[in-house]
C-alpha positions in Angstrom: -1.1 -26.2 8.8 1.6 -25.1 6.5 0.8 -25.3 2.8 4.0 -27.2 1.9 4.1 -30.6 0.2 6.2 -32.6 -2.1 9.9 -32.4 -2.6 12.2 -32.4 0.5 15.9 -32.9 0.0 19.2 -32.3 1.8 22.0 -30.2 0.4 25.2 -30.6 2.3 27.6 -27.8 1.6 30.5 -29.9 2.7 30.1 -31.8 -0.5 30.1 -28.8 -2.8 28.6 -29.0 -6.3 30.9 -27.8 -9.0 30.8 -24.0 -8.4 28.1 -22.2 -10.4 27.6 -18.5 -10.6 24.2 -17.3 -9.5 24.6 -14.8 -12.4 24.1 -17.6 -14.9 21.4 -20.2 -15.6 22.2 -23.4 -13.7 21.5 -26.2 -16.1 18.5 -28.6 -16.2 17.8 -28.8 -12.5 14.7 -26.6 -12.7 12.2 -27.3 -9.9 8.6 -26.4 -10.8 6.2 -25.6 -8.0 2.5 -26.2 -8.7 -0.6 -27.6 -7.2 1.0 -31.0 -6.7 4.2 -29.6 -5.1 3.7 -26.0 -4.0 6.8 -25.9 -1.9 10.1 -27.6 -1.1 12.4 -27.7 2.0 16.2 -27.7 1.6 18.3 -28.7 4.6 21.6 -26.9 4.5 24.5 -28.1 6.7 28.2 -27.3 6.8 31.1 -29.3 8.1 32.7 -27.8 11.3 34.9 -24.8 10.6 33.8 -24.4 7.0 31.8 -21.8 5.2 29.5 -22.0 2.2 26.7 -20.4 0.3 23.4 -21.4 -1.2 22.4 -19.7 -4.5 19.1 -19.8 -6.4 17.4 -18.5 -9.4 13.7 -17.9 -8.7 10.4 -16.7 -10.2 7.0 -16.4 -8.5 8.2 -17.9 -5.2 8.7 -16.9 -1.6 11.9 -17.9 0.3 12.2 -18.4 4.1 15.3 -19.6 5.9 15.0 -20.9 9.5 17.6 -22.1 11.9 17.5 -25.3 14.0 15.4 -23.6 16.7 12.8 -22.6 14.1 13.7 -18.9 14.1 13.4 -17.0 10.8 16.8 -16.0 9.5 15.8 -14.6 6.1 12.5 -14.0 4.3 11.3 -12.5 1.1 7.9 -12.8 -0.7 8.7 -10.1 -3.3 8.4 -11.1 -7.0 11.0 -8.5 -7.9 13.8 -10.7 -6.7 15.1 -12.9 -9.5 18.3 -14.4 -7.9 19.5 -14.8 -4.4 22.6 -15.9 -2.6 23.1 -16.4 1.2 26.5 -17.1 2.8 26.9 -18.9 6.1 29.5 -18.1 8.7 31.9 -20.8 10.0 30.4 -23.3 12.4 26.8 -22.5 11.4 24.3 -25.1 12.5 21.9 -26.7 10.0 19.3 -24.4 8.4 16.1 -25.2 6.5 15.4 -23.2 3.3 11.7 -23.2 2.4 10.7 -22.2 -1.1 7.0 -21.9 -1.9 4.9 -20.8 -4.9 3.5 -17.3 -4.4 -0.3 -17.1 -3.9 -2.2 -16.6 -7.1 0.5 -18.1 -9.3 -0.1 -21.1 -11.5 3.6 -22.2 -11.1 6.8 -21.1 -9.4 10.3 -21.9 -10.5 13.6 -22.3 -8.7 17.1 -23.6 -9.4 19.5 -24.3 -6.5 23.3 -24.4 -6.4 25.8 -24.9 -3.6 28.8 -22.6 -3.7 31.9 -22.0 -1.6 31.3 -18.2 -1.4 29.1 -15.4 -2.9 29.5 -14.7 -6.6 32.3 -12.2 -7.3 30.6 -9.2 -8.8 33.9 -7.8 -10.1 36.3 -5.1 -8.9 35.2 -2.3 -11.1 32.9 -0.7 -8.4 34.0 2.7 -7.2 34.4 3.1 -3.4 32.5 6.3 -2.4 31.6 8.0 0.8 28.1 9.5 0.1 24.6 9.1 1.3 23.5 7.4 -1.9 25.0 4.6 -3.9 24.6 4.7 -7.7 25.4 1.9 -10.2 28.9 0.4 -10.0 29.6 1.9 -6.6 30.2 0.5 -3.1 30.6 1.8 0.4 32.2 0.5 3.7 30.3 1.1 6.9 31.9 0.5 10.3 29.3 -1.0 12.7 30.4 -1.0 16.3 29.4 0.3 19.8 29.5 3.9 18.6 27.7 3.4 15.4 25.7 0.1 15.5 23.5 0.9 12.5 23.5 2.7 9.2 21.2 3.3 6.2 22.2 3.5 2.5 20.0 4.7 -0.4 20.5 2.9 -3.8 19.6 4.5 -7.1 19.3 2.9 -10.5 18.9 4.9 -13.6 18.0 1.9 -15.7 15.1 -0.5 -15.7 17.3 -3.5 -16.1 17.8 -5.8 -13.1 20.5 -4.7 -10.6 22.8 -6.8 -8.3 22.9 -5.7 -4.7 25.4 -7.3 -2.3 26.3 -6.9 1.3 28.9 -8.5 3.5 29.4 -8.2 7.3 31.8 -10.9 8.6 32.3 -11.6 12.3 29.1 -10.0 13.6 25.3 -10.7 13.6 23.7 -8.0 11.5 20.1 -7.4 10.7 19.8 -6.3 7.1 16.8 -5.1 5.1 16.1 -4.0 1.6 13.1 -1.8 1.0 11.8 0.0 -2.0 11.3 3.7 -2.4 7.8 3.4 -0.8 9.2 1.8 2.3 7.9 -1.7 1.4 10.2 -4.4 2.6 11.6 -6.4 -0.3 13.9 -8.8 1.7 14.8 -9.1 5.3 17.8 -10.8 6.8 17.5 -11.2 10.6 20.6 -11.3 12.8 22.2 -14.8 12.8 24.9 -16.8 11.1 24.3 -15.5 7.6 27.1 -13.0 7.1 26.7 -12.1 3.4 23.9 -11.7 0.9 23.7 -11.0 -2.8 20.5 -10.6 -4.9 19.3 -9.6 -8.3 16.2 -7.4 -8.3 14.2 -5.4 -10.7 15.7 -2.0 -11.4 14.5 0.9 -9.2 15.4 2.9 -6.1 15.9 1.0 -2.9 17.1 1.6 0.6 19.3 -0.7 2.7 19.2 -0.7 6.5 21.8 -2.4 8.7 21.9 -3.0 12.5 24.8 -4.8 14.2 23.0 -6.7 17.1 26.4 -7.6 18.5 28.0 -4.2 18.5 30.9 -5.3 20.7 31.9 -7.4 17.8 32.9 -4.7 15.4 32.5 -5.4 11.7 32.9 -3.4 8.4 29.8 -3.8 6.3 30.3 -3.5 2.6 27.4 -2.6 0.3 27.7 -2.8 -3.4 25.4 -2.1 -6.4 26.3 -3.5 -9.8 24.7 -3.8 -13.2 23.7 -7.3 -14.4 24.5 -8.3 -18.0 21.3 -8.8 -19.9 22.4 -12.2 -21.2 22.6 -13.7 -17.7 19.1 -12.8 -16.7 17.6 -15.3 -19.1 13.9 -16.1 -18.8 13.4 -18.8 -16.3 9.7 -19.0 -16.9 8.4 -20.9 -20.0 6.8 -18.4 -22.4 3.5 -20.3 -22.4 3.0 -20.1 -18.6 0.3 -17.9 -17.3 1.1 -15.8 -14.2 -2.3 -15.9 -12.5 -4.7 -18.7 -11.6 -7.7 -19.2 -13.7 -10.4 -21.6 -12.7 -12.5 -23.1 -15.5 -16.2 -23.3 -15.1 -17.3 -26.7 -13.7 -19.1 -28.9 -16.0 -20.9 -32.2 -15.6 -18.1 -33.9 -17.5 -15.5 -32.5 -15.1 -17.5 -33.7 -12.2 -17.7 -37.3 -13.5 -13.9 -37.3 -14.0 -13.2 -36.4 -10.4 -11.5 -39.1 -8.3 -12.3 -39.3 -4.6 -11.0 -41.6 -1.8 -12.8 -42.5 1.4 -10.5 -43.4 4.4 -11.1 -47.0 5.4 -9.1 -47.2 8.7 -9.4 -45.4 12.0 -6.9 -42.6 11.1 -4.1 -41.9 8.6 -1.1 -39.6 8.3 -1.1 -37.0 5.5 2.5 -36.3 4.5 4.5 -33.8 2.6 5.5 -36.4 0.1 5.0 -40.0 -0.9 6.6 -42.1 1.8 7.1 -42.4 5.5 10.3 -40.4 5.2 8.3 -37.2 4.6 7.0 -35.1 7.5 3.4 -35.4 8.7 1.3 -32.4 7.8 -2.2 -33.4 9.0 -4.5 -36.3 9.6 -7.6 -37.9 8.2 -10.1 -40.2 9.8 -12.4 -43.1 8.9 -15.1 -42.1 6.6 -13.5 -38.8 5.4 -13.8 -38.3 1.7 -10.9 -36.6 0.0 -10.5 -35.5 -3.6 -7.5 -37.1 -5.3 -5.3 -34.9 -7.6 -2.6 -37.4 -8.7 -0.3 -40.2 -7.8 3.4 -40.9 -7.6 5.2 -42.9 -10.3 4.9 -46.2 -8.5 1.2 -45.6 -8.0 1.1 -46.5 -4.3 0.6 -42.9 -2.9 -1.9 -40.3 -3.9 -2.0 -36.5 -3.3 -5.3 -35.3 -1.9 -6.9 -32.0 -1.3 -7.8 -30.8 2.2 -10.6 -28.5 3.4 -8.2 -25.6 4.1 -7.0 -25.6 0.5 -3.7 -27.3 1.2 -2.7 -30.8 0.0 -1.1 -33.9 1.5 0.1 -37.4 0.4 -1.9 -40.5 1.4 -0.8 -44.1 1.2 -3.2 -45.3 -1.4 -4.4 -48.6 0.2 -5.8 -46.7 3.1 -8.7 -45.3 1.1 -11.4 -46.7 -1.1 -11.5 -44.8 -4.5 -14.5 -43.7 -6.5 -14.8 -41.9 -9.8 -12.2 -41.3 -12.5 -9.2 -42.7 -10.7 -7.7 -44.6 -13.6 -6.3 -41.5 -15.4 -4.7 -39.6 -12.5 -1.8 -37.2 -13.2 1.5 -38.8 -12.3 4.0 -36.7 -10.4 7.6 -37.5 -10.4 8.2 -37.0 -6.7 10.6 -39.6 -5.3 9.4 -42.2 -2.9 11.1 -41.8 0.4 10.7 -44.3 3.3 11.9 -43.5 6.8 15.0 -45.5 7.8 14.6 -48.4 10.3 15.3 -46.8 13.6 18.4 -47.9 15.5 17.8 -49.6 18.8 20.2 -49.0 21.6 19.8 -51.1 24.7 21.4 -50.0 28.0 21.6 -52.5 30.8 21.3 -51.0 34.3 23.4 -52.9 36.8 21.2 -55.3 38.8 18.4 -55.3 36.3 17.7 -57.4 33.2 16.6 -55.7 30.0 14.2 -57.8 27.9 14.1 -56.8 24.2 11.0 -58.1 22.3 11.7 -60.3 19.3 11.4 -58.9 15.8 8.1 -60.7 15.5 6.6 -59.0 18.5 4.7 -55.7 18.1 5.5 -54.7 21.6 1.9 -53.8 22.2 1.6 -51.3 19.3 0.2 -51.8 15.8 1.7 -48.8 14.1 4.6 -48.7 11.7 5.6 -45.1 12.6 6.0 -45.7 16.4 5.7 -42.0 16.9 2.0 -41.4 16.6 -1.2 -43.3 16.5 -1.9 -42.9 12.8 -1.5 -45.4 10.0 0.6 -44.7 6.9 1.5 -47.8 5.1 0.7 -50.8 7.4 2.9 -53.6 6.0 4.7 -52.3 3.0 5.1 -49.0 1.2 6.5 -50.6 -1.9 3.5 -52.8 -3.0 1.8 -51.2 -5.9 -1.0 -53.8 -6.3 
């Protein structure tokens, strides 16, 4: 089961946020990933014929982009990346961006922005035709049937972060950034992302590119630019530790623990508080789960699972014991699934009977898509 709970929200690029530069801090929309919410999903969709980009500032997180078929389009788990932008080609289908806290980190941080295009890094880069790109230089590489791939070395003489950008419109290009030891820092798999820009720690890198549709010729541009120190402001609060420390258990801590015992046949454990969040796992009658917090309304609780992951449980489906009156409150929005639309088709010569709203139709389950209880009658009662 994937270790992803908590915040899930949609970002439609057709309704663009006022353009932000990914080379600047993006306001107060800081998302903190911790034990309660170690990850988020962002659904990215474009209107037909349009383009757009998603930009993020990030610390201590991994980023994975998948398409509607579930194929991985982009991935990085490298803490050296501080900012990232991905540009989508016209008529791209919906993608899901998954951001998760890196293992061993107390907290991860991310800010997200929608943009019409990649950030303009300026025109002062010098166009060169060498095997190696230095600071403030760029190269153009023709990727076609004769030369479907190319490799570029990037050198940085400073320790400050550097901006690395690549663009390859009109073709599906696999792009990878590796460090001087050959360790992959970020990988873009061939798909509908036709441009990437990122800010990484200073150092020597290598970019590899492969046009997987070489009959669709493209000119791939690669650029390396300095990043002004004032735009790489600290995203992490100064008081935050970067590794996990587990305090020694004491008898007082044990007494303060809150546990809940499932009191129905089976329950859904979801990625957030509400039936509008995805089902991650299940629990069954008699299972005892440790409770780590509640939502602001108090009708859902986040519980720990045996594999170390977490999920949200509708509170009335468990009997609580222990210190459950002082639970941490997490400001994760309640999201209920919309009432499904019912479309009735009448086949000629047959009569369709639709049960009345008071009939259960033979099932006693509010989800109608599985045999597990979530909320029974009402998700909004907080008694």
